[in-house]
C-alpha positions as CSV (number, residue, x, y, z in Angstrom):
1,X,0.0,0.0,0.0
2,X,1.2,3.5,-0.8
3,X,-0.2,5.2,2.4
4,X,-1.5,4.3,5.7
5,X,-4.8,6.0,4.7
6,X,-5.2,3.8,1.7
7,X,-4.5,0.6,3.7
8,X,-7.1,1.5,6.3
9,X,-9.6,2.2,3.6
10,X,-8.8,-1.3,2.1
11,X,-8.7,-3.2,5.1
12,X,-12.0,-1.8,6.3
13,X,-13.7,-3.2,3.2
14,X,-11.7,-6.5,3.3
15,X,-14.4,-9.3,3.8
16,X,-12.7,-11.1,6.9
17,X,-12.8,-7.7,8.7
18,X,-16.0,-6.2,7.2
19,X,-18.2,-9.2,8.0
20,X,-16.8,-9.7,11.6
21,X,-17.8,-6.2,12.6
22,X,-14.1,-5.1,12.8
23,X,-13.1,-1.5,11.8
24,X,-9.5,-0.1,11.7
25,X,-9.9,3.4,13.2
26,X,-6.4,4.6,12.8
27,X,-3.0,3.8,11.2
28,X,-0.3,6.3,11.9
29,X,1.2,8.4,9.1
30,X,4.7,7.0,10.1
31,X,3.4,3.3,10.3
32,X,4.1,3.2,13.9
33,X,0.7,2.8,15.4
34,X,-2.8,1.4,14.8
35,X,-6.2,1.3,16.6
36,X,-8.8,-1.2,16.0
37,X,-12.4,-1.6,17.1
38,X,-14.6,-4.5,17.2
39,X,-18.4,-3.8,18.0
40,X,-20.6,-6.8,19.3
41,X,-23.4,-7.4,16.7
42,X,-25.8,-10.4,16.3
43,X,-23.4,-11.9,13.8
44,X,-20.3,-11.9,15.8
45,X,-21.8,-13.2,19.1
46,X,-20.8,-16.7,20.4
47,X,-23.1,-19.1,22.0
48,X,-23.4,-17.3,25.4
49,X,-23.8,-13.9,23.7
50,X,-20.4,-12.3,24.1
51,X,-17.6,-11.5,21.7
52,X,-16.7,-14.5,19.5
53,X,-13.1,-15.4,20.1
54,X,-12.1,-15.8,16.4
55,X,-13.2,-12.3,15.8
56,X,-11.2,-11.0,19.0
57,X,-8.3,-12.8,17.4
58,X,-8.8,-11.6,13.8
59,X,-9.0,-7.9,14.9
60,X,-5.3,-8.3,16.0
61,X,-4.1,-10.5,13.1
62,X,-2.3,-8.4,10.6
63,X,-0.9,-5.4,12.4
64,X,2.3,-6.3,14.0
65,X,3.5,-7.7,10.6
66,X,2.2,-4.9,8.5
67,X,3.4,-2.1,10.7
68,X,7.0,-3.8,11.2
69,X,7.3,-4.5,7.6
70,X,6.4,-0.8,6.6
71,X,8.8,0.7,9.3
72,X,11.8,-1.6,8.3
73,X,11.3,-1.1,4.5
74,X,11.7,-3.2,1.5
75,X,15.1,-4.8,2.5
76,X,13.3,-7.1,4.9
77,X,11.0,-10.0,5.1
78,X,8.6,-10.0,7.8
79,X,6.1,-12.9,8.4
80,X,3.8,-13.9,11.3
81,X,5.3,-17.1,12.4
82,X,3.0,-18.1,15.6
83,X,0.4,-16.8,17.6
84,X,-1.8,-17.3,20.8
85,X,-4.6,-15.8,22.7
86,X,-5.7,-15.6,26.3
87,X,-9.2,-14.9,27.0
88,X,-9.3,-12.9,30.3
89,X,-12.9,-11.6,30.4
90,X,-16.1,-11.9,28.2
91,X,-16.4,-9.0,25.7
92,X,-19.9,-7.7,26.2
93,X,-19.8,-4.6,23.9
94,X,-17.2,-2.7,21.8
95,X,-13.6,-3.7,22.2
96,X,-10.4,-2.1,21.1
97,X,-6.8,-3.1,20.3
98,X,-3.8,-0.7,20.0
99,X,-0.5,-1.4,18.5
100,X,2.8,0.7,18.7
101,X,6.0,0.2,17.2
102,X,8.9,1.6,19.1
103,X,12.2,2.5,17.5
104,X,14.0,0.3,20.1
105,X,12.1,-2.7,18.6
106,X,13.2,-1.8,15.1
107,X,16.8,-1.1,16.2
108,X,16.9,-4.7,17.8
109,X,15.5,-6.3,14.7
110,X,18.0,-4.4,12.4
111,X,20.8,-5.5,14.7
112,X,19.7,-9.1,15.0
113,X,19.3,-9.5,11.3
114,X,22.3,-7.3,10.1
115,X,24.3,-10.6,9.2
116,X,21.5,-12.3,7.4
117,X,20.3,-14.1,10.3
118,X,16.6,-14.5,11.1
119,X,15.1,-13.0,14.2
120,X,12.1,-14.2,16.1
121,X,10.3,-11.7,18.2
122,X,7.0,-11.8,20.3
123,X,4.6,-8.8,20.2
124,X,1.9,-8.5,22.7
125,X,-1.6,-6.7,22.2
126,X,-4.3,-6.3,24.8
127,X,-7.8,-6.3,23.9
128,X,-9.8,-3.8,26.1
129,X,-13.3,-2.9,26.5
130,X,-14.5,0.8,26.2
131,X,-14.1,1.2,29.9
132,X,-10.6,-0.2,29.7
133,X,-11.3,-3.6,31.2
134,X,-8.8,-6.5,30.0
135,X,-10.7,-8.8,27.6
136,X,-7.9,-10.7,26.1
137,X,-4.0,-10.7,25.5
138,X,-2.9,-11.7,22.0
139,X,0.8,-12.5,21.3
140,X,2.1,-12.8,17.9
141,X,5.7,-14.1,16.8
142,X,7.2,-12.3,14.0
143,X,9.9,-13.8,11.7
144,X,12.1,-11.1,10.5
145,X,15.2,-11.3,8.0
146,X,17.1,-9.1,5.7
147,X,16.4,-10.0,2.1
148,X,19.3,-11.7,0.4
149,X,21.1,-9.6,-2.2
150,X,22.0,-11.7,-5.3
């Protein structure tokens, strides 16, 4: 994507987000942050009437990879390698997730991959209710490597 604004527009129309009730509210102009909202609707409730766990996970899925890739640039490969979610409390309304990329994190990745080695790093996101109650913790493991120069 050419700009954070274009990505936000695209991803808000992307069927896995659109039909799950997920909305990207913000992607920073410098690719360093994102904020996502999931509203509770009849079509994304689970059997007991709370946020469906798959939707909670989906709302966090691509952001660490996309933001890190955009911040590091075209000389890097960035993939999601592993993920896990811990459900802490039932989501009974709107929930939010925020992502922030710190320069220290990018510096660590650049240093770890400087000689062509891969780096595996865990990133954590908290999904919280509108009142700030912790609903879930999501961890994503990123695979990062500099592209080989042939």
